[in-house]
N, CA, C and O atoms as a Tripos MOL2 file, in Angstrom:
@<TRIPOS>MOLECULE
protein
  180   179    45     0     0
PROTEIN
NO_CHARGES

@<TRIPOS>ATOM
      1 N         -11.9990   28.2320   -3.0790 N.3       1 UNK1
      2 CA        -10.9170   27.4490   -2.2720 C.3       1 UNK1
      3 C         -11.0060   28.5850   -0.9960 C.2       1 UNK1
      4 O         -11.0520   28.2160    0.1770 O.2       1 UNK1
      5 N         -11.0240   30.0800   -1.4210 N.am      2 UNK2
      6 CA        -10.9060   30.8360   -0.0070 C.3       2 UNK2
      7 C         -11.6860   30.5400    0.9470 C.2       2 UNK2
      8 O         -11.3120   30.6550    2.1140 O.2       2 UNK2
      9 N         -13.1030   30.0350    0.5670 N.am      3 UNK3
     10 CA        -14.2930   29.9600    1.8020 C.3       3 UNK3
     11 C         -14.2810   28.5940    1.9730 C.2       3 UNK3
     12 O         -15.3340   28.0890    2.3600 O.2       3 UNK3
     13 N         -13.3040   27.8570    1.7680 N.am      4 UNK4
     14 CA        -13.1920   26.7020    2.4160 C.3       4 UNK4
     15 C         -11.8820   26.1890    2.6800 C.2       4 UNK4
     16 O         -11.2740   25.4300    1.9250 O.2       4 UNK4
     17 N         -11.4600   26.6370    3.7940 N.am      5 UNK5
     18 CA         -9.5520   26.5100    3.9540 C.3       5 UNK5
     19 C          -9.2660   24.9880    4.6510 C.2       5 UNK5
     20 O          -8.1860   24.5080    4.9950 O.2       5 UNK5
     21 N         -10.7180   24.3670    4.7380 N.am      6 UNK6
     22 CA        -10.1830   23.0310    5.0440 C.3       6 UNK6
     23 C          -9.9590   21.8610    3.9210 C.2       6 UNK6
     24 O          -9.2760   20.8370    3.9260 O.2       6 UNK6
     25 N         -10.7180   22.3810    3.0840 N.am      7 UNK7
     26 CA        -10.4540   21.6880    1.5470 C.3       7 UNK7
     27 C          -8.9070   21.9940    1.0860 C.2       7 UNK7
     28 O          -8.2030   21.2420    0.4110 O.2       7 UNK7
     29 N          -8.5830   23.1560    1.5630 N.am      8 UNK8
     30 CA         -7.0510   23.6420    0.8970 C.3       8 UNK8
     31 C          -6.1070   22.5610    1.7620 C.2       8 UNK8
     32 O          -5.3590   21.7540    1.2120 O.2       8 UNK8
     33 N          -6.2730   22.6870    3.2260 N.am      9 UNK9
     34 CA         -5.5400   21.8820    3.9580 C.3       9 UNK9
     35 C          -5.7220   20.3350    3.6240 C.2       9 UNK9
     36 O          -4.7320   19.6200    3.4650 O.2       9 UNK9
     37 N          -6.6100   19.9990    3.5560 N.am     10 UNK10
     38 CA         -6.9210   18.4930    3.0220 C.3      10 UNK10
     39 C          -6.0550   18.2340    1.8160 C.2      10 UNK10
     40 O          -5.2810   17.2770    1.8410 O.2      10 UNK10
     41 N          -6.1450   19.1680    0.5630 N.am     11 UNK11
     42 CA         -5.1940   18.6730   -0.5340 C.3      11 UNK11
     43 C          -3.9340   18.9630   -0.4030 C.2      11 UNK11
     44 O          -3.1060   18.4500   -1.1560 O.2      11 UNK11
     45 N          -3.5020   20.0220    0.7890 N.am     12 UNK12
     46 CA         -1.6770   19.8440    0.8380 C.3      12 UNK12
     47 C          -1.4450   18.9200    1.7730 C.2      12 UNK12
     48 O          -0.2570   18.6640    1.9640 O.2      12 UNK12
     49 N          -2.4960   18.1560    2.6200 N.am     13 UNK13
     50 CA         -1.8540   17.2790    3.6240 C.3      13 UNK13
     51 C          -2.2030   15.7420    2.5670 C.2      13 UNK13
     52 O          -1.9370   14.6400    3.0470 O.2      13 UNK13
     53 N          -2.6740   15.8340    1.4510 N.am     14 UNK14
     54 CA         -2.8710   14.4910    0.5890 C.3      14 UNK14
     55 C          -1.5880   14.4890   -0.0100 C.2      14 UNK14
     56 O          -0.8440   13.5130    0.0860 O.2      14 UNK14
     57 N          -1.2080   15.7700   -0.7700 N.am     15 UNK15
     58 CA         -0.0330   15.7820   -1.4680 C.3      15 UNK15
     59 C           1.4330   15.4330   -0.6330 C.2      15 UNK15
     60 O           2.4530   14.9670   -1.1430 O.2      15 UNK15
     61 N           1.2850   15.6900    0.3670 N.am     16 UNK16
     62 CA          2.7230   15.4360    1.2970 C.3      16 UNK16
     63 C           2.5290   13.8390    1.7560 C.2      16 UNK16
     64 O           3.5460   13.2160    2.0620 O.2      16 UNK16
     65 N           1.3720   13.2490    1.8010 N.am     17 UNK17
     66 CA          1.4930   11.9540    1.7250 C.3      17 UNK17
     67 C           1.4810   11.3120    0.8210 C.2      17 UNK17
     68 O           1.8350   10.1370    0.9140 O.2      17 UNK17
     69 N           1.1080   11.8010   -0.2630 N.am     18 UNK18
     70 CA          1.6870   11.2190   -1.9420 C.3      18 UNK18
     71 C           3.0250   11.3960   -1.9780 C.2      18 UNK18
     72 O           3.6510   10.3360   -2.0180 O.2      18 UNK18
     73 N           3.7010   12.4300   -1.9770 N.am     19 UNK19
     74 CA          5.0520   12.6190   -1.8070 C.3      19 UNK19
     75 C           6.1490   12.0050   -0.9380 C.2      19 UNK19
     76 O           7.3460   11.8400   -1.1690 O.2      19 UNK19
     77 N           5.3670   11.7000    0.1740 N.am     20 UNK20
     78 CA          6.3570   10.7550    1.5790 C.3      20 UNK20
     79 C           6.1480    8.7410    0.6040 C.2      20 UNK20
     80 O           6.8850    7.7580    0.5290 O.2      20 UNK20
     81 N           4.9600    9.0310    0.1630 N.am     21 UNK21
     82 CA          4.8720    7.3440   -0.3150 C.3      21 UNK21
     83 C           5.7240    7.2140   -1.7640 C.2      21 UNK21
     84 O           6.1630    6.1380   -2.1690 O.2      21 UNK21
     85 N           5.8410    8.1560   -2.2860 N.am     22 UNK22
     86 CA          6.7560    7.9730   -3.4870 C.3      22 UNK22
     87 C           8.5420    7.9390   -2.9700 C.2      22 UNK22
     88 O           9.2970    7.0140   -3.2700 O.2      22 UNK22
     89 N           8.8580    8.8760   -2.3430 N.am     23 UNK23
     90 CA         10.0810    9.1680   -1.4850 C.3      23 UNK23
     91 C          10.2150    7.0190   -0.7680 C.2      23 UNK23
     92 O          11.0500    6.1710   -1.0810 O.2      23 UNK23
     93 N           9.4570    6.9480   -0.1650 N.am     24 UNK24
     94 CA          9.6240    5.9700    0.3480 C.3      24 UNK24
     95 C           9.8600    4.5610   -0.5530 C.2      24 UNK24
     96 O          10.6330    3.6610   -0.2230 O.2      24 UNK24
     97 N           9.2410    4.5700   -1.4470 N.am     25 UNK25
     98 CA          9.2020    3.7010   -2.3180 C.3      25 UNK25
     99 C          10.5360    3.5580   -3.1970 C.2      25 UNK25
    100 O          11.0030    2.4860   -3.5830 O.2      25 UNK25
    101 N          11.1050    4.9290   -3.4610 N.am     26 UNK26
    102 CA         12.2260    4.7280   -4.1300 C.3      26 UNK26
    103 C          13.5640    4.4830   -3.0560 C.2      26 UNK26
    104 O          14.6210    3.9360   -3.3730 O.2      26 UNK26
    105 N          13.2220    5.0350   -1.7240 N.am     27 UNK27
    106 CA         14.1370    4.1350   -1.0210 C.3      27 UNK27
    107 C          14.2700    2.8170   -0.7430 C.2      27 UNK27
    108 O          15.2890    2.2560   -0.3400 O.2      27 UNK27
    109 N          13.1190    2.2960   -0.9890 N.am     28 UNK28
    110 CA         13.2400    0.7810   -0.7030 C.3      28 UNK28
    111 C          13.6090    0.0680   -2.1690 C.2      28 UNK28
    112 O          14.0510   -1.0800   -2.2040 O.2      28 UNK28
    113 N          13.3940    0.8250   -3.3200 N.am     29 UNK29
    114 CA         14.1460    0.5400   -4.3240 C.3      29 UNK29
    115 C          15.9060    0.4830   -4.4830 C.2      29 UNK29
    116 O          16.5600   -0.3490   -5.1120 O.2      29 UNK29
    117 N          16.3050    1.4250   -3.8460 N.am     30 UNK30
    118 CA         17.5990    1.6170   -3.4400 C.3      30 UNK30
    119 C          18.4530    0.9930   -2.8380 C.2      30 UNK30
    120 O          19.6330    0.6680   -2.9690 O.2      30 UNK30
    121 N          17.2190    0.8260   -1.7920 N.am     31 UNK31
    122 CA         18.4960    0.1020   -0.3810 C.3      31 UNK31
    123 C          17.8670   -1.0360    0.2510 C.2      31 UNK31
    124 O          18.1360   -1.4880    1.3640 O.2      31 UNK31
    125 N          16.7220   -1.5880   -0.8350 N.am     32 UNK32
    126 CA         15.8630   -2.8030   -0.3740 C.3      32 UNK32
    127 C          15.5630   -3.0520    0.8700 C.2      32 UNK32
    128 O          15.4760   -4.2110    1.2740 O.2      32 UNK32
    129 N          15.3400   -1.8780    1.7400 N.am     33 UNK33
    130 CA         14.5670   -1.9070    3.0520 C.3      33 UNK33
    131 C          13.9280   -0.7840    2.9270 C.2      33 UNK33
    132 O          14.0000   -0.1760    1.8590 O.2      33 UNK33
    133 N          13.0460   -0.2030    4.1780 N.am     34 UNK34
    134 CA         11.8770    0.6160    4.3890 C.3      34 UNK34
    135 C          13.0130    1.9710    5.0870 C.2      34 UNK34
    136 O          14.1180    1.7820    5.5960 O.2      34 UNK34
    137 N          12.3920    3.1260    4.9210 N.am     35 UNK35
    138 CA         13.4280    3.9820    5.6290 C.3      35 UNK35
    139 C          12.9360    3.9120    7.0190 C.2      35 UNK35
    140 O          11.8220    3.5470    7.3950 O.2      35 UNK35
    141 N          14.3580    4.4860    8.0190 N.am     36 UNK36
    142 CA         14.5480    4.2820    9.3350 C.3      36 UNK36
    143 C          13.0340    4.6210    9.9930 C.2      36 UNK36
    144 O          12.4180    3.7360   10.5870 O.2      36 UNK36
    145 N          12.6030    5.7020    9.8670 N.am     37 UNK37
    146 CA         11.5060    6.4920   10.1950 C.3      37 UNK37
    147 C          10.2430    5.8490   10.1010 C.2      37 UNK37
    148 O           9.3410    6.0000   10.9260 O.2      37 UNK37
    149 N          10.1720    4.9870    8.8900 N.am     38 UNK38
    150 CA          9.0870    4.1150    8.9420 C.3      38 UNK38
    151 C           9.6260    2.4330    9.4060 C.2      38 UNK38
    152 O           8.6890    1.6960    9.7110 O.2      38 UNK38
    153 N          10.5080    2.0400    9.4500 N.am     39 UNK39
    154 CA         10.5440    0.6970    9.8240 C.3      39 UNK39
    155 C          10.7390    0.7460   11.7650 C.2      39 UNK39
    156 O          10.1040    0.0420   12.5490 O.2      39 UNK39
    157 N          11.7130    1.7060   12.0970 N.am     40 UNK40
    158 CA         11.8740    1.7790   13.4130 C.3      40 UNK40
    159 C          10.5450    2.1480   14.1600 C.2      40 UNK40
    160 O          10.4630    1.7570   15.3240 O.2      40 UNK40
    161 N           9.5580    2.8120   13.6640 N.am     41 UNK41
    162 CA          8.3740    3.3440   14.2010 C.3      41 UNK41
    163 C           7.6410    2.1360   15.1220 C.2      41 UNK41
    164 O           7.5480    0.9700   14.7370 O.2      41 UNK41
    165 N           7.1540    2.6240   16.3760 N.am     42 UNK42
    166 CA          6.4230    1.7770   17.3560 C.3      42 UNK42
    167 C           5.2170    2.6800   17.7490 C.2      42 UNK42
    168 O           5.0850    3.8700   17.4610 O.2      42 UNK42
    169 N           4.5660    2.0830   18.2920 N.am     43 UNK43
    170 CA          3.2540    2.7390   19.0770 C.3      43 UNK43
    171 C           3.7140    3.0510   20.3240 C.2      43 UNK43
    172 O           4.2230    2.2250   21.0810 O.2      43 UNK43
    173 N           3.5080    4.5730   20.6470 N.am     44 UNK44
    174 CA          4.0780    5.0880   21.9990 C.3      44 UNK44
    175 C           3.3800    4.1170   23.0060 C.2      44 UNK44
    176 O           2.3850    3.4130   22.8300 O.2      44 UNK44
    177 N           4.0890    4.2540   23.9940 N.am     45 UNK45
    178 CA          3.5050    3.5830   25.3190 C.3      45 UNK45
    179 C           4.1380    2.0930   25.2190 C.2      45 UNK45
    180 O           3.9000    1.2610   26.0950 O.2      45 UNK45
@<TRIPOS>BOND
     1     1     2 1
     2     2     3 1
     3     3     4 2
     4     3     5 am
     5     5     6 1
     6     6     7 1
     7     7     8 2
     8     7     9 am
     9     9    10 1
    10    10    11 1
    11    11    12 2
    12    11    13 am
    13    13    14 1
    14    14    15 1
    15    15    16 2
    16    15    17 am
    17    17    18 1
    18    18    19 1
    19    19    20 2
    20    19    21 am
    21    21    22 1
    22    22    23 1
    23    23    24 2
    24    23    25 am
    25    25    26 1
    26    26    27 1
    27    27    28 2
    28    27    29 am
    29    29    30 1
    30    30    31 1
    31    31    32 2
    32    31    33 am
    33    33    34 1
    34    34    35 1
    35    35    36 2
    36    35    37 am
    37    37    38 1
    38    38    39 1
    39    39    40 2
    40    39    41 am
    41    41    42 1
    42    42    43 1
    43    43    44 2
    44    43    45 am
    45    45    46 1
    46    46    47 1
    47    47    48 2
    48    47    49 am
    49    49    50 1
    50    50    51 1
    51    51    52 2
    52    51    53 am
    53    53    54 1
    54    54    55 1
    55    55    56 2
    56    55    57 am
    57    57    58 1
    58    58    59 1
    59    59    60 2
    60    59    61 am
    61    61    62 1
    62    62    63 1
    63    63    64 2
    64    63    65 am
    65    65    66 1
    66    66    67 1
    67    67    68 2
    68    67    69 am
    69    69    70 1
    70    70    71 1
    71    71    72 2
    72    71    73 am
    73    73    74 1
    74    74    75 1
    75    75    76 2
    76    75    77 am
    77    77    78 1
    78    78    79 1
    79    79    80 2
    80    79    81 am
    81    81    82 1
    82    82    83 1
    83    83    84 2
    84    83    85 am
    85    85    86 1
    86    86    87 1
    87    87    88 2
    88    87    89 am
    89    89    90 1
    90    90    91 1
    91    91    92 2
    92    91    93 am
    93    93    94 1
    94    94    95 1
    95    95    96 2
    96    95    97 am
    97    97    98 1
    98    98    99 1
    99    99   100 2
   100    99   101 am
   101   101   102 1
   102   102   103 1
   103   103   104 2
   104   103   105 am
   105   105   106 1
   106   106   107 1
   107   107   108 2
   108   107   109 am
   109   109   110 1
   110   110   111 1
   111   111   112 2
   112   111   113 am
   113   113   114 1
   114   114   115 1
   115   115   116 2
   116   115   117 am
   117   117   118 1
   118   118   119 1
   119   119   120 2
   120   119   121 am
   121   121   122 1
   122   122   123 1
   123   123   124 2
   124   123   125 am
   125   125   126 1
   126   126   127 1
   127   127   128 2
   128   127   129 am
   129   129   130 1
   130   130   131 1
   131   131   132 2
   132   131   133 am
   133   133   134 1
   134   134   135 1
   135   135   136 2
   136   135   137 am
   137   137   138 1
   138   138   139 1
   139   139   140 2
   140   139   141 am
   141   141   142 1
   142   142   143 1
   143   143   144 2
   144   143   145 am
   145   145   146 1
   146   146   147 1
   147   147   148 2
   148   147   149 am
   149   149   150 1
   150   150   151 1
   151   151   152 2
   152   151   153 am
   153   153   154 1
   154   154   155 1
   155   155   156 2
   156   155   157 am
   157   157   158 1
   158   158   159 1
   159   159   160 2
   160   159   161 am
   161   161   162 1
   162   162   163 1
   163   163   164 2
   164   163   165 am
   165   165   166 1
   166   166   167 1
   167   167   168 2
   168   167   169 am
   169   169   170 1
   170   170   171 1
   171   171   172 2
   172   171   173 am
   173   173   174 1
   174   174   175 1
   175   175   176 2
   176   175   177 am
   177   177   178 1
   178   178   179 1
   179   179   180 2
@<TRIPOS>SUBSTRUCTURE
     1 UNK1         2 RESIDUE 1 A UNK
     2 UNK2         6 RESIDUE 1 A UNK
     3 UNK3        10 RESIDUE 1 A UNK
     4 UNK4        14 RESIDUE 1 A UNK
     5 UNK5        18 RESIDUE 1 A UNK
     6 UNK6        22 RESIDUE 1 A UNK
     7 UNK7        26 RESIDUE 1 A UNK
     8 UNK8        30 RESIDUE 1 A UNK
     9 UNK9        34 RESIDUE 1 A UNK
    10 UNK10       38 RESIDUE 1 A UNK
    11 UNK11       42 RESIDUE 1 A UNK
    12 UNK12       46 RESIDUE 1 A UNK
    13 UNK13       50 RESIDUE 1 A UNK
    14 UNK14       54 RESIDUE 1 A UNK
    15 UNK15       58 RESIDUE 1 A UNK
    16 UNK16       62 RESIDUE 1 A UNK
    17 UNK17       66 RESIDUE 1 A UNK
    18 UNK18       70 RESIDUE 1 A UNK
    19 UNK19       74 RESIDUE 1 A UNK
    20 UNK20       78 RESIDUE 1 A UNK
    21 UNK21       82 RESIDUE 1 A UNK
    22 UNK22       86 RESIDUE 1 A UNK
    23 UNK23       90 RESIDUE 1 A UNK
    24 UNK24       94 RESIDUE 1 A UNK
    25 UNK25       98 RESIDUE 1 A UNK
    26 UNK26      102 RESIDUE 1 A UNK
    27 UNK27      106 RESIDUE 1 A UNK
    28 UNK28      110 RESIDUE 1 A UNK
    29 UNK29      114 RESIDUE 1 A UNK
    30 UNK30      118 RESIDUE 1 A UNK
    31 UNK31      122 RESIDUE 1 A UNK
    32 UNK32      126 RESIDUE 1 A UNK
    33 UNK33      130 RESIDUE 1 A UNK
    34 UNK34      134 RESIDUE 1 A UNK
    35 UNK35      138 RESIDUE 1 A UNK
    36 UNK36      142 RESIDUE 1 A UNK
    37 UNK37      146 RESIDUE 1 A UNK
    38 UNK38      150 RESIDUE 1 A UNK
    39 UNK39      154 RESIDUE 1 A UNK
    40 UNK40      158 RESIDUE 1 A UNK
    41 UNK41      162 RESIDUE 1 A UNK
    42 UNK42      166 RESIDUE 1 A UNK
    43 UNK43      170 RESIDUE 1 A UNK
    44 UNK44      174 RESIDUE 1 A UNK
    45 UNK45      178 RESIDUE 1 A UNK
């Protein structure tokens, strides 16, 4: 792992994405709607 820092970064980012999906799913189950940061997102421009 020390010789391939990009792999370490990819694993870290993958875990962040999985955690966000779990959090978002829990929010939907609790509130019946998506989180504001997802629900209100729009393409810039």
